[in-house]
C-alpha positions in Angstrom: 0.0 1.6 -4.9 2.0 2.9 -8.2 -1.2 3.0 -9.7 -3.4 5.1 -7.3 -2.9 8.2 -9.2 -4.3 6.7 -12.5 -7.4 5.1 -10.3 -7.9 9.0 -8.7 -7.4 10.7 -12.2 -10.0 8.3 -14.0 -12.7 8.5 -10.9 -12.2 12.5 -11.0 -12.7 12.5 -14.9 -15.8 10.1 -14.3 -17.2 12.3 -11.8 -16.7 15.5 -13.7 -18.4 13.7 -17.2 -21.4 12.6 -15.3 -22.0 15.9 -14.1 -22.4 17.1 -17.8 -24.6 14.4 -19.1 -27.9 13.1 -19.0 -28.6 9.7 -17.2 -29.3 8.2 -21.2 -25.9 9.9 -22.2 -24.2 8.5 -19.7 -25.6 5.2 -20.0 -24.6 5.0 -23.8 -21.0 6.5 -23.0 -20.9 3.9 -20.2 -21.9 1.0 -23.0 -19.7 2.4 -25.7 -16.6 2.4 -23.2 -17.1 -1.3 -22.3 -17.2 -2.2 -26.0 -13.8 -0.3 -26.4 -12.4 -1.8 -23.3 -13.2 -5.6 -24.6 -12.3 -4.6 -28.1 -8.9 -3.4 -26.8 -8.7 -6.6 -24.5 -9.4 -8.8 -27.9 -6.5 -7.1 -29.9 -4.3 -7.5 -27.3 -4.7 -11.2 -26.8 -4.2 -11.7 -30.6 -1.1 -9.5 -30.6 0.3 -11.4 -27.5 3.8 -13.2 -28.3 2.5 -16.6 -26.6 
């Protein structure tokens, strides 16, 4: 339960952002954030000490 505050903060941020953007803008942002997340995951795999 130690990460619940992160989840709550991210959820609140997503709700606030979604209230300010159009559907198309929100759709593009979601796709861009998916790409960002995938890129960070790939970087972490390559930096892994294993």
